[in-house]
Every structure is written in structure tokens, then in C-alpha cells.
Phi, psi and omega in degrees: 000153173234153176240123180227118182062026180088003181262125175263124181209161176301151177306135185219142176257015181291122183280163176295326177297320177294321176300315180297320177300315181293323177299314178299319181294318176302318181296317179296320179295320176292319179301323181295331179300319181264339182081003182191173176142194182271058184289318184298321178294319179298320180290323184287331187262002186300322181294321179294319179292322178299315179293320180300308189272339185240010175225322191250310191294143172260117180196167175238114184305323184280353184216077181299342181266005180308130185296337182269008183279148175274146186272135173238111184259129175262092180293327181271090188302329182284353172276012185305323180302324177290318180294318177300320182300319179281328177294326174294313180297326181280349180085011177281323181244136180295140182297329182294339176295338182310321184289349181260004187310125175075003181277165177300136178064015178287151171282356182236071178291162186293334173244135188300132179224120187299327183287345186261329195234124174302138179086354178267112189282324183222161174268133180257161180180262174296132182287151174101003184264338188297317184294323177296319177295320179299320178300315179297319178297317180296320177295321178296317178296323178298317180298330179275357182073025183270146177257014181291143176272152170242126178253137177234117177264122180225174183248166176293334176298329180290345181288351174269003182261130181302317181301334178300313184282333172295318178293320179298318178295319180296316181297320177294318180298317183274000177052055186279086183287352178262015180251125175237115179261132178249121182250117177274108181259089179255002174059039177210133171219181190304322184263005179128206182283131181304325183292343177263351182257306176204095187293129181250000178286156000277123189291310181304317182297322181292315178296319179297325179295337177268008175091021181259154167272120187244137172231148175233129184221166169285109185289353176254010174254100188301318180299319179293321179293319177301314180299321180293317177299314181298319179294320180293319183288330185262358182303128181260055178221144180280067182224146166292159186235140176233137174243111181269117188248110175281124185229166178253121176304138177063029182309130176102348178233091190307320184288338173277326175304326186281351183286131184291319180255106187230008181299316176228108188270133167253120187244128179295155186304317183287343184281341180296318178297319179297320180296316178295320179296319179295319178296315179299322183295330180266006182298131180279141181293000000 
């Protein structure tokens, strides 16, 4: 057996790249059930999720309520398809649920809901709420004398929301060193590119001004993401940590990457097979 991040599992040679490939494949299979959805986001964030769940997080797949587990908050509720994909790969959610994605009474609704899905910490919907909840969780863990980390995954679109910066200011004030915020910067939101709607750059400087330790990496470079996670977890400063991840929408499926409007993808029936074939063709050995 090996223990990684508090997870006990049989010895495995499964690479993080292979994990990310499987996460993407799970997402495409769920997308095909509905014929549409937030597929591009699931594909772009798969590398970050692979590193989160198979390199950093402390959890027990068979016991999502384990008191020693680290919290992973999905602030961006419409990324639920991506979160389900990694929860399936991690063994938290049964793979057979995949076929029920978005259906009535499914445990995998199209927007993340904590009451429906094991391993889903919060319900998402209106953007900008996750970081504030993470701040409260971190303060609670501090009161308990716990060294557990809380991870909050959010999008660049959320950087236009006021509660995000109120929470960022609070985390800096309270010096929440057990908070790691992950920002998916894919430069796409419902109304277009964030820089043309409400520009939030320069991101590292802004987070640092709020008292955070900031890193910016290529979010589709697994080695770079691993280094950033390791640096954030080992930082010997009383500061919250943010990892700003630049990503490519629909990463791994070139003909979907090329689509100009990819916030909510509608994929023709015959294209699902093509998407899986394109993903398989780019699979790393």
C-alpha cells in the first residue's frame, strides 16, 4: 500500500497525465448523455483536478465524511461535470452514475449541489460565493487547531464579483495560511472574454496587495501545477495562497478548442465519437 495525501491505496503507477486523460474522458461521456454542457471548462481544468486529487488532497474515497479530509470547494457550480469526472476517477462516486448525468433525480445534477453528491462540499450557483465559504471553513479549522488545507476552485469570471474580493481581503487580514485558492483563467465567460467585460489584470499583483502569496502557472502543464501546489503547501509564511492557472478551453480536443463560442458547448451527435477519438489520439504514454 502507499499513502498519498492521506489516501491509502494499492501501489499504482498511474501517472497524473493518465488521471487527467481519464477525467477528460469521463466528462465527455457525461456530456454525450445530455448532448451539450460545460464541456470546454471540464476539459480545460482536468490537469488541475488531477493534481488536486491525486497529488495534494488528503481524503478517503470510501468515506467522504471522514473528519480528517481536506476540503475542496467548487465555487463555480457549472463546472460540476468536471468535479464529477474527478470524483468518479477517485472512486468517491460510482462510475455507473455517469450515465445519469443531468437526469431527473440524478446524484449528478448539472450544477453542483452538496446534498446530492458524495464529495461535493458546497452547492454552486451564483458565482463569487465559494471563497467566502472557504474563509469561514479555514477560521473554523483554526479554532479546532487543525492543519488541514481548504482548496477553493474558482474562475476568472468570478473575479468580477464583489464578494470575491471581500473574501480575499478577509483571508489576508486573518492570515489564513491553510487556504489555497485555485483560479481557472480560461478567458471565457457567458458574455465573452472577461478582459472586454471587466478586466481583472494584473492578477498576481492584485492578490498580493490583499496579503496573499501568489503564483501564476500554465494550468495545462501538470509539472508546473505540481510545483505550484508543493510551493503553496510548504510556504512558511502566515498568508493565504493563490495559484492562478492559465488554461485552454476544451483542452485535448483540437476541433473544440478552435470554437469561438465555447462557454456552453452544443455538440452534434456524430461529434462525440470524434471528440473521444481526438482525446485518445493525444493520450500520453
